[in-house]
C-alpha positions in Angstrom: 110.2 112.8 139.3 106.6 112.1 140.8 106.9 111.1 144.5 103.2 109.9 144.8 103.3 107.9 142.0 106.9 106.7 142.8 105.7 105.3 146.3 102.5 103.7 144.9 104.6 101.4 142.4 106.8 100.5 144.8 103.8 99.2 146.7 102.5 97.2 143.8 103.3 95.5 140.6 100.6 95.6 138.0 100.6 93.7 134.7 100.4 95.4 131.3 96.3 95.3 130.9 96.6 95.0 127.2 99.3 92.4 127.2 97.3 90.4 129.5 93.9 90.8 127.6 95.6 89.7 124.4 97.3 86.8 125.9 94.1 85.2 127.2 92.1 86.2 124.2 94.5 84.7 121.8 95.4 81.5 123.7 91.6 80.9 124.0 91.2 80.9 120.4 94.3 78.7 119.7 96.9 81.5 118.3 99.1 81.1 121.2 100.2 77.8 122.9 103.6 79.2 124.4 104.1 80.7 128.1 103.2 84.2 128.6 107.1 85.1 128.5 107.1 84.1 124.8 104.4 86.5 123.9 105.9 89.2 121.5 106.0 92.8 122.2 103.3 94.6 120.4 105.5 97.4 119.0 108.1 94.8 118.0 105.8 92.2 116.6 104.2 95.2 114.4 107.9 96.4 113.2 108.7 92.7 112.5 105.2 91.7 110.9 105.8 94.8 108.4 109.5 94.7 107.6 110.9 91.1 108.1 110.4 89.1 105.1 111.6 85.9 107.0 108.8 86.4 109.5 106.2 86.9 106.8 107.3 83.8 105.0 108.1 81.5 108.0 107.0 83.0 110.9 103.9 82.2 113.2 102.2 83.3 116.2 103.6 82.7 119.2 107.1 82.0 117.6 109.8 84.2 119.2 112.7 83.1 117.4 112.1 86.0 115.0 111.4 88.6 117.3 113.3 90.9 119.5 112.0 90.4 123.1 113.2 93.8 124.6 112.1 97.1 122.9 115.1 98.9 124.3 117.3 96.2 122.8 115.7 96.9 119.3 116.2 100.6 119.6 119.7 100.2 120.5 120.1 98.4 117.1 118.3 100.8 115.3 120.0 104.1 116.9 122.5 105.5 114.6 126.4 104.6 115.5 127.1 108.1 115.0 126.0 109.2 118.4 128.7 110.6 120.6 129.8 108.5 123.7 128.5 111.2 126.1 124.8 110.4 124.6 125.4 106.7 124.9 126.4 106.9 128.7 123.3 109.2 128.9 121.2 106.3 127.7 122.7 103.8 129.5 121.8 105.6 132.7 118.2 106.3 131.8 117.8 102.8 130.8 119.3 101.9 134.4 117.8 104.3 136.6 114.6 105.8 135.0 111.5 104.5 137.0 109.4 105.5 134.1 110.9 103.1 132.0 111.1 100.2 134.5 107.7 100.7 135.8 105.4 97.5 134.7 102.5 100.2 134.8 103.9 103.2 132.7 106.0 101.1 130.5 102.8 100.4 128.7 102.9 99.3 124.9 100.5 101.6 123.8 102.6 104.7 125.2 105.7 106.1 123.4 108.4 108.0 125.0 111.4 110.3 124.0 114.3 108.8 122.9 116.1 109.6 125.9 113.2 108.3 128.1 111.8 111.8 129.0 108.4 111.7 130.9 106.8 113.2 127.8 104.9 110.1 127.0 102.2 110.4 124.1 99.8 107.7 122.6 101.0 105.3 120.1 99.7 105.5 116.7 97.0 103.1 115.9 98.7 99.6 115.3 99.0 98.8 111.8 97.4 95.2 112.8 97.4 93.7 109.1 100.3 94.4 106.8 99.4 95.9 103.4 101.0 95.4 100.1 104.0 97.4 99.2 106.4 96.6 96.0 109.4 96.6 98.5 107.8 93.7 100.4 106.9 90.2 99.9 103.3 89.0 99.8 101.9 87.6 103.0 102.6 84.1 102.8 99.4 81.9 103.4 98.8 80.4 107.2 97.7 76.8 107.3 96.4 74.7 110.0 99.3 73.1 111.8 98.3 69.5 110.9 98.7 70.5 107.0 102.0 69.4 105.4 103.0 71.9 102.7 105.7 71.4 100.0 108.0 74.2 99.5 107.4 74.7 95.8 105.7 77.7 94.3 103.0 76.6 91.9 102.2 79.0 89.2 100.1 78.5 86.1 99.9 80.8 83.1 96.4 82.2 81.7 95.6 81.2 78.2 92.5 81.2 76.0 91.9 78.1 73.9 92.0 79.2 70.1 89.0 76.8 69.4 85.9 76.3 71.4 86.3 73.3 74.0 83.0 71.0 73.1 81.3 68.9 75.7 82.2 65.1 75.4 79.7 63.3 73.8 79.1 59.8 75.2 79.4 56.6 72.9 77.6 54.2 75.3 80.7 52.0 75.3 82.4 53.7 78.0 84.0 51.3 80.6 82.8 51.2 84.3 85.9 50.0 86.2 85.2 47.9 89.3 86.7 49.3 92.3 89.4 47.1 94.0 91.0 49.4 96.4 94.3 49.1 98.1 93.8 45.3 99.0 94.5 44.5 95.5 96.3 47.4 94.4 99.2 49.4 95.7 99.2 52.7 97.3 101.5 55.3 95.7 100.5 58.5 97.6 98.2 58.9 100.8 98.1 61.9 103.1 98.8 61.3 106.8 96.9 62.7 109.7 94.1 64.6 108.0 91.9 66.4 110.5 88.4 64.7 110.5 85.0 65.6 112.0 86.4 64.2 115.5 88.8 67.4 115.7 88.4 71.0 115.3 90.8 73.9 114.1 93.1 75.1 117.2 96.0 77.2 115.5 97.9 77.8 112.4 101.3 78.8 111.1 102.9 80.0 107.8 104.0 76.6 106.1 101.6 74.4 108.1 103.0 71.5 109.9 106.4 72.0 111.7 109.1 69.6 110.9 110.7 67.8 107.8 108.1 67.4 104.9 107.9 63.7 104.2 108.0 62.4 100.7 104.9 60.6 100.3 105.4 59.6 96.8 106.7 56.1 95.9 110.7 55.9 95.2 111.3 55.0 91.5 113.0 51.9 91.3 115.0 53.2 87.9 114.3 55.0 84.4 112.1 52.1 83.5 109.7 52.7 86.3 106.7 54.2 85.1 104.8 54.7 88.2 103.2 58.4 88.3 104.3 60.4 91.2 101.3 62.4 92.7 101.2 65.6 94.9 98.6 67.7 96.5 100.4 69.4 99.4 100.0 72.8 97.9 97.7 75.7 97.9 94.3 74.8 96.9 95.3 71.2 96.3 93.0 68.3 97.2 94.0 64.5 96.8 94.0 62.3 99.6 95.4 58.8 98.2 96.2 57.4 95.0 96.0 53.6 94.5 98.0 51.8 91.4 95.5 49.1 90.4 97.0 48.2 87.0 100.1 49.4 85.0 98.4 52.7 84.0 95.3 52.8 86.0 94.8 54.7 89.4 92.2 54.9 91.8 92.0 58.4 93.7 90.3 59.5 96.9 89.7 63.1 97.3 90.3 64.5 101.0 87.1 65.8 102.6 86.8 69.4 104.0 88.9 69.7 107.0 87.1 68.9 110.3 84.4 67.3 108.5 83.7 63.7 106.9 81.9 65.0 103.7 81.9 67.5 100.8 84.3 65.7 98.2 84.0 67.6 94.9 87.0 69.8 94.3 90.2 68.0 93.0 93.5 69.6 92.1 96.6 67.3 92.0 99.8 67.1 90.2 101.4 64.0 88.6 104.9 63.5 87.4 106.8 60.9 85.3 104.5 60.4 82.7 104.6 58.8 79.4 103.6 59.7 76.0 101.4 57.8 73.7 100.0 55.6 76.5 96.4 55.6 77.8 96.0 56.2 81.4 93.0 55.7 83.4 91.8 57.7 86.6 89.0 56.9 88.8 87.9 59.3 91.6 85.9 56.6 93.9 84.3 59.0 96.8 82.5 61.7 95.4 78.9 62.4 97.1 76.7 64.1 94.6 74.4 61.7 93.0 74.1 64.1 90.1 77.0 65.8 88.0 77.8 67.7 84.7 80.1 64.9 84.0 77.1 62.9 83.1 76.1 65.5 80.4 79.6 66.2 78.8 82.0 68.1 81.1 85.4 67.3 80.8 88.2 67.4 83.5 91.1 70.0 82.9 94.6 69.3 82.5 98.0 71.3 82.6 101.0 70.2 80.8 104.3 72.1 82.3 106.1 71.5 79.3 103.4 72.9 76.9 103.2 76.0 79.2 107.0 76.9 79.1 107.2 75.8 75.3 104.1 76.8 73.6 102.5 78.8 76.2 99.2 76.4 76.4 97.7 76.6 79.7 94.6 74.7 81.2 92.6 72.8 78.6 89.7 70.4 78.6 90.8 67.0 78.5 89.6 63.3 78.7 87.9 60.3 77.0 85.7 57.5 78.1 84.1 59.8 80.7 81.7 58.4 83.1 80.0 59.2 86.3 78.4 56.3 88.2 77.7 54.9 91.6 80.3 53.2 93.3 79.8 49.4 93.8 80.9 49.3 97.2 78.1 49.4 99.8 78.9 49.5 103.4 75.4 50.8 104.5 76.8 54.3 105.0 76.2 57.0 102.7 76.8 56.2 98.8 79.7 57.1 96.9 79.9 57.9 93.3 82.6 57.5 90.8 84.1 59.6 88.1 86.4 58.1 85.6 88.3 59.1 82.3 91.1 58.1 80.5 94.0 60.5 79.2 96.9 60.5 77.0 99.9 62.7 78.2 101.5 65.0 75.4 105.0 64.3 76.6 107.5 61.7 78.3 108.7 62.9 81.8 106.3 65.8 81.8 104.9 67.4 85.2 101.2 67.9 84.9 98.1 69.0 86.7 94.4 67.9 86.8 91.4 70.2 88.4 87.8 70.2 88.6 87.9 74.1 87.4 90.3 76.6 86.9 92.1 77.1 90.0 92.4 80.6 91.5 94.3 80.8 94.7 94.7 83.2 97.6 98.0 84.0 96.3 96.5 84.9 92.8 94.3 87.1 94.5 97.1 89.0 96.5 99.0 89.2 93.1 96.2 90.7 91.8 95.7 93.5 94.7 99.4 94.1 95.1 99.2 95.6 91.3 96.0 97.7 92.2 97.7 99.1 95.2 101.0 99.6 93.4 99.2 101.2 90.5 99.2 105.4 90.9 95.7 105.6 89.0 93.8 102.8 90.4 94.8 103.4 94.0 93.1 106.5 93.7 89.8 105.3 93.4 90.1 101.6 95.1 91.0 101.7 98.5 92.1 98.3 99.8 91.4 97.8 103.6 91.2 94.6 105.8 87.8 93.5 106.8 88.9 91.1 109.2 91.2 88.0 109.8 90.2 84.4 109.1 90.2 81.8 111.6 93.9 80.8 110.3 95.0 84.6 110.5 94.7 85.1 106.8 93.6 88.5 105.8 90.1 89.0 104.1 90.3 92.4 102.0 87.5 94.6 101.3 87.9 97.1 98.3 85.9 100.2 98.3 85.6 101.7 94.8 84.4 104.8 93.9 85.5 108.2 92.3 85.9 111.0 94.6 82.9 113.3 95.0 83.3 116.9 94.7 80.5 117.9 97.3 79.0 116.5 100.2 75.5 116.6 98.4 77.2 114.5 95.5 78.8 111.8 97.8 75.4 111.2 99.9 73.4 110.8 96.5 75.7 107.4 95.7 74.1 104.4 96.0 76.2 101.3 97.1 76.6 98.2 95.4 77.9 94.9 97.3 79.8 92.0 95.6 81.4 89.1 97.3 82.7 85.8 96.2 84.3 82.5 97.4 82.4 82.0 100.4 82.4 78.1 99.1 86.2 77.6 98.4 86.0 75.1 95.7 83.9 77.3 93.6 86.7 79.1 91.8 84.3 80.4 89.1 83.2 83.0 91.1 86.8 84.3 91.7 87.2 84.4 87.7 83.7 86.5 87.4 84.9 88.7 90.2 88.4 89.1 88.2 86.5 90.2 85.4 84.2 92.9 87.4 87.3 94.1 89.0 89.2 94.3 85.6 86.7 96.5 84.1 85.4 98.6 87.2 89.2 99.7 87.5 89.6 100.4 83.9 89.8 103.6 82.1 86.6 103.0 80.0 84.2 105.9 80.2 81.3 103.4 81.2 83.6 102.4 84.4 84.2 105.8 85.1 80.5 106.6 84.9 79.7 103.6 87.5 82.3 105.0 89.9 80.8 108.4 89.7 77.3 107.2 90.5 78.0 104.2 92.9 80.2 103.0 95.8 81.1 99.4 95.5 81.9 97.3 98.3 83.7 94.2 97.2 84.9 91.4 99.3 86.9 89.3 96.7 87.4 86.0 98.9 85.5 85.6 101.8 86.8 82.1 102.9 90.6 82.3 102.3 91.3 79.5 104.5 89.0 77.0 102.8 90.7 78.2 99.3 94.2 77.6 100.7 93.7 74.1 102.1 91.5 72.8 99.1 88.4 72.6 100.8 85.5 72.5 98.5 82.7 74.2 100.9 83.4 75.1 104.2 85.8 76.9 106.4 87.8 75.8 109.0 85.1 75.9 111.3 83.9 72.7 109.3 80.7 74.5 108.5 79.2 76.0 105.5 79.5 79.8 106.0 76.5 80.5 103.4 74.2 79.0 106.0 75.7 81.4 108.9 75.1 84.8 107.9 72.8 85.2 110.9 75.5 84.2 113.5 76.5 86.2 116.3 79.7 84.0 117.0 82.2 86.9 115.7 85.1 84.7 116.6 83.9 81.5 115.0 82.8 83.1 111.7 84.5 86.1 111.4 84.4 86.6 107.6 80.6 86.3 107.8 80.0 88.4 110.7 82.2 91.2 109.4 80.6 91.3 106.2 77.0 91.4 107.5 78.2 94.3 109.9 79.7 96.2 107.2 76.6 96.0 105.0 74.2 96.8 108.0 76.4 100.1 108.6 76.3 100.8 105.1 72.6 100.7 105.0 72.4 103.1 107.7 74.1 105.7 105.8 72.8 105.0 102.1 70.7 102.8 100.0 72.3 99.5 98.7 71.2 99.2 95.3 72.4 95.6 94.8 74.0 92.8 96.7 75.4 89.7 94.6 77.4 86.8 96.0 79.3 85.0 93.1 79.1 81.0 93.3 79.5 78.1 91.3 77.3 75.1 90.1 78.1 71.5 89.7 74.8 70.2 88.2 73.5 72.9 85.9 75.0 74.6 82.8 74.9 78.2 82.1 74.9 81.1 84.4 71.7 82.2 86.3 70.5 84.2 89.7 68.9 83.1 92.7 66.9 86.3 94.1 64.1 86.7 96.5 60.3 87.3 95.4 59.2 90.8 96.9 55.7 91.0 97.8 55.4 94.8 98.2 52.9 96.1 95.6 55.0 99.1 95.0 58.2 97.0 93.8 56.2 94.0 92.2 58.4 91.9 90.0 61.1 94.4 90.1 63.9 92.0 91.5 63.5 90.1 88.5 64.4 93.0 86.1 67.8 92.9 86.8 68.4 89.2 85.9 66.2 89.7 82.9 68.6 92.5 81.6 71.6 90.6 82.2 70.1 87.7 80.2 69.8 90.0 77.3 73.3 91.5 77.6 74.9 88.1 77.7 72.3 85.9 75.8 74.9 83.1 74.8 75.9 82.8 78.7 73.3 83.8 81.0 69.9 81.8 81.2 67.0 83.7 82.9 64.8 80.4 82.5 67.2 79.0 85.2 66.7 82.0 87.6 64.7 81.3 90.8 63.1 83.9 93.2 61.6 81.3 95.7 63.0 82.0 99.5 63.0 78.5 101.2 63.2 78.0 105.0 66.4 76.0 104.6 68.2 79.0 102.8 67.4 81.6 105.7 70.9 81.4 106.7 72.2 82.4 103.2 73.8 85.6 102.6 71.1 86.5 99.4 68.3 85.8 101.9 69.7 87.6 105.1 70.6 90.8 102.8 67.2 90.8 101.6 65.7 90.8 105.1 68.1 93.5 106.0 66.7 95.9 103.2 68.1 95.2 100.0 65.3 94.5 97.4 67.9 93.1 94.8 69.8 90.7 96.5 71.2 87.6 94.6 73.2 84.6 94.4 75.0 84.2 91.0 75.5 80.7 90.2 78.2 80.0 87.2 78.3 76.7 86.0 81.6 74.6 86.0 80.6 73.0 82.9 79.5 75.6 79.9 76.8 76.9 78.1 73.9 75.6 76.1 72.7 78.9 74.7 73.3 80.8 71.3 76.8 80.6 69.7 78.5 78.9 72.6 75.9 76.0 72.8 77.6 72.7 73.8 80.9 74.3 74.9 82.8 74.8 78.0 83.3 77.9 79.8 86.9 79.4 79.8 88.1 81.9 82.3 87.5 84.5 79.8 83.9 83.6 79.3 83.5 84.0 82.9 85.5 87.3 83.2 83.3 88.8 80.6 80.2 88.1 82.9 81.8 90.6 85.3 81.7 93.1 82.7 78.2 92.3 81.9 77.4 92.9 85.4 78.8 96.5 85.0 76.9 96.7 81.6 73.6 95.8 83.1 73.9 98.1 85.9 74.2 100.9 83.7 71.2 99.8 81.7 69.4 99.0 85.1 69.9 102.6 86.5 69.3 104.8 82.9 67.3 107.7 83.6 65.4 106.8 80.5 63.2 104.3 82.0 62.4 102.5 78.7 64.3 99.3 79.2 63.3 98.9 82.8 59.5 99.4 81.9 59.9 97.2 79.0 61.4 94.3 80.9 58.6 94.8 83.7 56.0 94.6 81.0 57.7 91.4 79.6 58.1 90.0 83.2 54.2 90.3 83.7 53.7 88.6 80.5 55.8 85.7 81.3 54.0 85.4 84.6 50.7 85.4 82.9 51.9 82.3 80.9 53.4 80.4 83.7 50.2 80.8 85.6 47.9 79.6 82.7 50.5 76.7 82.5 50.3 75.8 86.1 46.4 75.7 86.0 46.4 73.7 82.9 48.7 71.2 84.6 46.0 71.1 87.4 43.1 71.0 85.2 41.5 74.0 86.3 40.5 77.3 84.5 41.7 80.4 85.5 40.6 84.0 84.6 43.7 86.2 85.1 41.3 89.4 84.8 39.8 88.3 88.0 41.4 88.3 91.6 45.1 87.1 92.2 44.4 86.7 95.7 45.0 82.6 95.8 47.9 82.9 93.9 51.7 83.6 95.0 55.1 83.6 93.4 56.5 81.2 95.7 53.6 78.7 94.5 54.3 79.4 91.0 57.9 78.6 91.1 59.6 75.4 92.0 62.3 75.1 94.7 65.9 75.7 94.2 66.4 71.9 94.9 68.8 72.0 91.7 71.0 74.1 93.7 74.1 72.9 95.2 72.6 73.2 98.5 73.6 71.9 101.8 71.6 72.0 104.7 72.9 73.6 107.8 75.0 71.3 110.1 74.6 73.7 113.0 77.3 74.8 115.1 80.6 72.9 115.8 80.7 70.7 118.8 82.6 72.9 121.1 80.2 75.7 120.5 76.9 74.0 120.9 76.2 76.0 124.1 75.8 79.1 122.1 73.0 77.8 119.8 70.3 79.6 121.7 71.9 82.9 121.1 72.1 82.9 117.1 68.4 83.6 116.3 68.0 86.5 119.3 71.4 87.8 118.1 70.3 88.2 114.4 66.8 89.4 115.4 68.6 92.7 116.7 70.4 93.3 113.5 66.9 93.8 111.8 65.8 96.5 114.1 67.3 99.5 111.8 66.0 98.2 108.7 65.3 101.1 106.0 61.6 102.3 106.3 60.7 101.2 102.8 61.6 97.7 103.7 59.8 97.5 107.2 56.7 98.4 105.1 57.3 95.7 102.7 57.5 93.1 105.6 54.2 94.6 107.2 52.2 94.3 104.1 53.6 91.2 102.6 51.4 88.8 104.5 48.0 90.6 103.9 49.0 91.0 100.3 49.6 87.4 99.8 46.5 86.6 101.2 43.9 89.1 100.3 45.5 92.1 98.4 47.4 90.9 95.3 46.7 93.3 92.5 45.1 92.4 89.4 46.8 92.4 86.1 45.1 95.3 84.7 46.0 97.2 87.9 49.4 96.4 87.6 49.6 97.5 84.0 48.2 100.8 85.0 50.5 101.9 87.6 53.9 101.1 86.1 55.2 104.5 85.5 54.3 105.9 88.7 56.3 103.4 90.8 59.3 102.7 89.0 62.7 103.0 90.7 63.9 106.4 89.3 67.3 107.8 90.4 67.7 110.7 92.8 67.8 114.3 91.3 71.5 114.3 92.2 72.2 110.8 90.3 70.5 112.3 87.2 72.6 115.2 87.1 75.7 113.0 87.4 74.3 111.0 84.4 73.7 113.8 82.4 77.3 115.3 83.1 78.7 111.9 82.2 76.5 111.6 79.2 78.1 114.9 77.8 81.5 113.8 78.5 81.0 110.6 76.9 79.7 112.2 73.6 82.4 114.7 73.7 85.4 112.2 74.1 84.0 109.4 72.0 81.1 110.1 69.7 79.0 106.8 69.5 80.8 105.1 72.1 80.0 101.5 72.3 80.6 99.8 75.8 83.8 97.9 75.7 86.3 96.7 78.1 89.7 98.0 78.9 92.3 97.8 76.2 93.8 94.4 77.6 90.6 92.8 77.4 89.3 94.2 74.1 91.3 91.6 72.3 89.1 88.8 73.5 86.2 88.0 71.3 84.4 86.4 74.3 84.2 89.7 76.3 81.1 90.9 74.5 78.3 89.1 72.9 78.9 88.5 69.3 77.1 90.7 67.0 74.3 88.3 66.0 73.5 87.7 69.6 73.5 91.2 71.0 70.3 92.4 72.5 67.6 94.0 70.4 67.6 97.1 72.5 69.5 100.4 71.5 72.9 100.6 73.0 72.5 104.3 73.2 72.3 104.8 77.0 70.6 108.3 76.9 68.5 108.8 73.8 67.1 112.0 73.4 63.5 110.5 72.8 62.0 107.1 73.5 60.9 106.8 70.0 62.4 104.6 67.7 63.6 102.0 70.2 63.2 98.3 69.1 61.4 95.9 71.3 63.3 93.7 73.4 63.9 89.8 73.1 60.4 88.0 74.2 61.0 84.8 75.9 58.2 82.1 75.4 57.7 81.3 79.0 58.9 81.8 82.6 59.8 78.3 83.2 62.0 77.6 86.3 64.0 74.5 85.3 65.5 72.3 88.0 67.9 69.3 87.4 65.8 66.2 86.7 
């Protein structure tokens, strides 16, 4: 056929370059441990990954039992049996004699040949590296580190809204403080084996975790009268290391640290069986690490009864009595531990119950939700589901792009972007519930949701750290590090989700303005919901970063506390998403902190938050975005004026505390917003532990690598950086100057955006005259979805009034206190 090429191929045998590269690449990062011969053919692997349920549920990288090793053998299986015997003989001849198919060089897995082996080779279509959802295929099963044992049962909980508010526990002062006795005086009834610690690091993963037979870790009951509780936590998001029975109905519990670390014990989620009704049990967690906790001010643990769920449709509920949080009496000279103790009475005999720190939201829960979106003929038109990257364990990190199709290129170019992320800290499931509420609303057919999709492009990463969520970590990924301290990283392979998220936002900034970035978190020491932002020192945007949080506090006055917001940028937070995105050019860059407890505000005062409360915050984020971008700037300017008044009050307060007088009509040159505010020490901060031990040789590259990402900042932010230093020292504006320049420097929408808003205003008024913002029909039945009538903000709910007159004054707060936990 090709004599010259035929001669050359006889002289040398070359390996497939793609196979050789992938073999070394994946083996280096722990995905393959097999010999080269077991490396799966890429075409076959792609087909099996997409179409073989057994592989999805039980396969793993490097296992060839489920793979067909030879693509020709596979094709033989797939060829129709109706082919004539003549054709079959031709095929066999081609398989035996064709140089093109036997050549190791031209038999590339990136080329396709005709069915009969003709030389008409053509490039393969781009590989479907990550299987997407289909109603005909199962979900991708979670991948676990190979050290983790995983039970085969599927754990599922129903959603339920308590009919009555669940109030905080009120201490009586008579709560018992049980002495910790340990396994020396008790009986170990449950204990995990070989949990990875800080002395090891992640190497490889597989569906189902550890190979072999799953051990029965719980004790064996001696008969029907044996009332020992049976514990289990080897399921998705579960966390319990050990249970020791120290009395008939009393147990000491030890939580598992984040994998490949020796700390971060906070999240718990476990199952108990063999319960007894009308008996008081006591549980004491003995190895918590935080000296402060919401359990000291009334927070209760969550309990779920499977019998109640199946017979009465009752889900998670706050339970517990005699709740105390105190320091452990065992002191070995190491870091002190703290204990959480509570008593409980189970509602049924022989029930299966669960306990959790907060309402679980697992990786499988997310996939089920995304599956419903992907299979919706309506939602899939404006919500595109893509793979951002794969995690260390090989779990898919999803990226959602949500926007209505633009009718012209000019309309598409005028759209600004909004970026939202959640679950970088896996134990903060509150973030997922807020994200769920946001997605429920923005994907609905509400006129406000349609309007938002018309004027914005939403980039959403609903679960940044699926590995940590799956294994039940509280704060870290499988790299053993807090990902929210590594947004400046250049280590793409060690911190893939963070690297790819930052890179996605960097590319987004190059093509359009990103109006807002917000990362959803949970908080274990403060009640309510609040934001951390970044002080902006540019005169043009003075205090503008505080307008969105203030508006949000007015739209959700019984949940969101503006008083708890903080805008100070600390050095130890330079690696967080909030600060890195701000330095990349996003003025409104926030961390949203939602409590594990509840509210101290308005009608919800002293009550726990439910998932519906948190989902309503997702709706309020959408509501506030529309207020923030209203072409009528009345609300924006009203909030800006209020912020300046609050700042005046705070400055007066600070100087009074110092015993000094201050004329605010004079110069502000010696005052900075950072000096006025306290630090965010009340946050759930963790200092960066640096890089894992096996990556320390790359430490010097981190700073230089991130510096290069800032070279293409938007021009307006570079100007802000250049002027901020001199402003803080010499050029801070006087209050009367600020009051005189408001209208000329407000953030107004572009002409195209205004045109779109006007168009949608007419549509809304035509379809629903006097429409008041609401959620999708499914969620309208929930009274917590919107503020109660007596707690709604005073400003007009008409988004596009004909005139600015007749608008009432917004709620005025007494001061700009930035509270931290005492």
